[in-house]
C-alpha positions in Angstrom: 95.7 114.6 101.9 93.1 111.9 101.3 94.0 108.7 99.4 91.6 109.6 96.6 93.1 113.1 96.2 96.6 111.6 96.2 95.7 109.2 93.5 94.1 111.9 91.4 97.2 114.0 91.7 99.4 111.1 90.8 97.4 110.4 87.7 98.0 114.0 86.6 101.7 113.8 87.3 102.4 110.5 85.6 103.3 111.2 82.0 104.0 108.6 79.3 107.6 107.4 79.9 109.7 104.4 79.4 110.8 104.8 83.0 108.5 103.0 85.3 107.5 104.2 88.8 108.3 102.4 92.0 105.5 101.2 94.2 105.4 100.1 97.8 102.0 98.8 99.2 101.1 98.1 102.8 99.3 94.9 102.2 97.9 94.2 105.7 95.5 91.3 106.2 95.1 88.7 103.4 91.3 89.4 103.7 91.9 92.5 101.7 92.0 90.1 98.7 88.3 89.2 99.0 86.8 92.1 100.8 85.8 95.6 99.6 88.0 97.8 101.7 89.5 101.2 101.4 92.8 99.5 100.6 91.5 97.2 97.9 89.7 100.2 96.3 92.9 102.3 96.4 94.9 99.4 94.8 92.3 99.1 92.0 92.5 102.9 91.3 96.3 102.8 91.4 96.3 100.0 88.9 94.2 102.2 86.5 96.6 105.1 87.1 100.0 103.3 86.6 101.5 102.9 83.1 101.3 99.3 81.9 104.6 97.5 82.6 106.3 94.9 80.4 106.9 92.9 83.6 106.6 93.1 87.4 109.3 92.3 89.9 107.9 91.8 93.4 109.8 92.0 96.7 107.4 90.6 99.3 107.7 90.4 103.1 106.7 86.7 102.8 109.6 85.3 100.9 112.4 85.2 103.4 115.8 83.6 102.8 119.1 83.6 104.7 122.5 84.0 103.2 121.2 84.3 99.6 118.8 86.3 97.5 116.6 84.0 95.4 114.9 84.9 92.2 111.9 83.0 90.9 112.6 81.8 87.3 109.5 79.6 87.0 107.4 80.0 83.8 104.1 79.8 85.6 104.5 81.0 89.2 102.1 79.1 91.5 99.7 81.0 93.8 100.8 80.4 97.4 98.3 80.4 100.2 100.8 81.0 103.0 98.3 81.5 105.8 95.8 79.6 107.9 92.6 80.2 109.8 91.0 82.2 107.0 87.8 81.5 105.0 87.8 78.9 102.2 87.1 81.7 99.7 90.5 83.1 100.3 92.2 79.7 99.6 90.2 79.4 96.4 91.9 82.6 95.0 94.3 82.2 92.1 96.5 84.6 90.3 97.5 82.8 87.1 100.0 85.3 85.7 103.0 84.0 83.7 106.5 84.4 84.9 109.4 86.0 83.1 112.2 83.4 83.2 114.6 85.2 80.9 114.4 88.5 82.7 114.5 86.7 86.1 117.8 85.1 85.1 119.2 88.5 84.2 118.2 89.7 87.6 120.2 86.8 89.1 123.2 88.2 87.2 122.5 91.7 88.3 122.5 90.6 91.9 125.5 88.3 91.6 127.4 90.2 94.2 124.4 89.8 96.5 124.6 86.0 96.4 121.7 85.6 94.1 120.5 82.2 92.9 117.8 80.9 90.7 114.7 79.2 92.2 111.8 77.6 90.5 109.8 76.4 93.5 108.4 79.5 95.1 105.8 81.4 93.0 103.6 84.3 94.2 102.9 84.5 98.0 100.1 86.4 99.5 102.2 89.6 99.8 102.2 89.6 96.0 99.0 88.2 94.6 96.6 89.9 97.1 97.6 93.3 95.8 98.3 92.3 92.2 94.8 91.0 91.7 93.7 94.7 92.1 96.5 96.3 90.2 96.3 94.0 87.2 93.1 91.9 87.6 93.5 90.1 84.3 96.8 88.6 85.4 98.1 89.5 82.0 101.5 91.1 83.0 104.4 88.7 83.6 105.5 88.7 87.2 108.2 87.1 89.4 109.5 87.5 92.9 112.9 88.2 94.5 113.4 87.1 98.1 114.6 89.2 101.1 117.8 88.0 102.8 117.1 88.0 106.5 120.7 87.3 107.3 121.8 90.8 106.3 121.4 94.2 107.9 118.9 96.9 106.7 121.2 98.8 104.4 121.7 95.6 102.3 118.1 95.9 101.1 118.8 99.5 100.0 121.7 98.1 97.9 119.4 95.5 96.4 117.1 98.3 95.3 119.9 100.3 93.8 121.1 97.2 91.8 117.6 96.7 90.4 116.9 100.3 89.6 118.0 100.2 85.9 115.2 97.8 85.2 112.8 100.8 85.5 114.2 102.0 82.1 113.2 98.7 80.6 109.6 98.9 81.5 109.8 96.8 84.7 107.6 97.8 87.6 109.3 97.1 90.9 106.7 96.5 93.6 107.4 96.2 97.3 104.8 94.7 99.6 105.0 94.7 103.3 104.1 97.2 106.1 105.9 100.2 107.5 104.8 99.1 111.0 104.0 95.4 111.6 103.6 94.2 115.1 101.1 91.4 115.3 101.7 91.0 119.0 100.3 94.4 119.7 97.2 94.1 117.4 94.0 95.7 118.9 91.1 93.7 117.5 88.3 96.0 118.7 86.8 98.0 115.8 88.0 101.6 115.8 90.8 101.0 118.3 93.3 103.8 118.5 96.8 103.3 117.1 99.6 102.6 119.5 101.9 105.6 120.1 104.9 103.7 118.9 103.1 102.8 115.6 102.3 106.5 114.9 105.8 107.6 115.9 107.6 105.1 113.6 105.2 105.6 110.7 105.6 109.4 110.9 109.4 109.1 111.2 109.6 106.8 108.2 107.5 109.2 106.1 109.6 112.2 107.1 112.9 110.5 106.3 111.6 109.1 103.1 110.5 112.6 102.0 113.9 114.0 102.9 115.6 111.1 101.0 117.5 110.3 104.2 117.4 106.6 103.5 120.5 105.9 105.5 118.5 106.9 108.6 115.8 104.4 107.7 118.5 101.7 107.6 120.3 102.7 110.8 119.2 99.9 113.2 121.2 101.3 116.1 119.7 104.8 115.9 116.2 103.5 115.3 116.7 101.4 118.4 113.8 100.4 120.5 111.3 102.2 118.3 112.3 99.8 115.4 112.0 96.8 117.6 108.5 97.8 118.7 107.4 98.6 115.2 109.0 95.4 113.8 109.6 92.4 116.2 110.9 90.9 112.9 111.9 93.2 110.0 110.5 91.1 107.2 107.7 93.5 106.5 110.0 96.5 106.7 112.7 95.3 104.2 110.6 95.6 101.0 110.0 99.3 101.8 113.8 99.8 101.8 114.2 98.0 98.5 111.8 100.5 96.9 113.6 103.5 98.5 117.0 102.1 97.3 115.7 101.9 93.7 114.7 105.6 93.6 116.9 108.6 92.8 116.8 112.4 92.8 114.7 112.5 89.6 111.8 111.0 91.5 108.9 112.7 93.2 107.1 110.9 96.0 103.3 110.4 96.5 101.9 108.8 99.7 98.5 107.0 99.9 96.6 104.9 102.4 98.5 106.3 105.4 96.4 105.0 108.3 97.2 102.5 111.1 95.0 99.4 111.0 94.3 97.3 114.1 96.4 99.6 116.2 99.8 98.3 115.1 99.7 97.7 111.3 100.7 100.7 109.1 98.9 100.6 105.8 101.0 103.5 104.4 101.7 103.0 100.7 103.8 105.2 98.4 104.9 105.7 94.8 108.1 107.1 93.5 107.6 108.6 90.0 109.2 111.0 87.6 108.9 114.5 88.8 
C-alpha cells in the first residue's frame, strides 16, 4: 500500500476520541527538515490527519543517557542543532514550541521506578523538531522530550512505553523518532542504490512482529542476534520504536507509512497505533 493510501485510510479510521494515537516516525537525514521529500510531505499530511493533542511527549534517538531516564521540564525547550557538515539553512531552523513543565514533572513520577530525573538543559534535538515542524508547523502544541537509557536492555524501553501509555487518555501524543534500520557505516550514497539485504530482512521482520504484537521478539537481543547488530551497530535509533510498541495495547489498530529503505541502510518505515 502506498503512503498516500495509508494516510487516507488512517484519516477515515481516526474518530474523535480522548485517547490519542501513538506515532513512530523514521526521521532519516536532518535535510528532510528543509527539503521537499516524500517523507516531509507524508509528515505534513499526517499532521493534518492526527487529532490535535494537548501536549506532545517525544522519545528521540538523539537524547541518550545511561543509568537514568531524563525528562525535560524546561518552559521553553531550545532547538538543538546536534549535527555538523550541513548547510547553514538547517542551522537557522528553529522550533519555538513551549514546554509542559507540570506534565513533565508528572512523567518523572510515573517513571520513578525507571530512575527518572528532571532535566532543564536539553530541549528539542533534531530527532524531534525536524518532524514536528511538519506535524505542527505553528509550534503551538506544548512539547517535551524523554531520554533513552542506553545502559538497559531492549525490553526496558517496552516497559517505559507501558508506563507512559495512560497519558494517551489525557490528550498526550507520544511520538517516537528514530529508524527501524540505522547503519551509517553501510550507507550507499549513489542515487537509487539498492537496499542491503540485511536492511530489508530486519525491516520486514520488525513489521511482521509488530503486526503480530509479538513485541517480546522485537526486544530479544539474543534471538535477533547478528541481524540486529547489522541493522543497528548502536541501538539508539531502535529504542524509540520499542517505546511506541510498549505504549500500545490490544485496542489499537496499526497503520504503516513510508516503508522504504533510504541510502541502502536507513529504514524510513513509520507507523501509527490508533483506536480500531
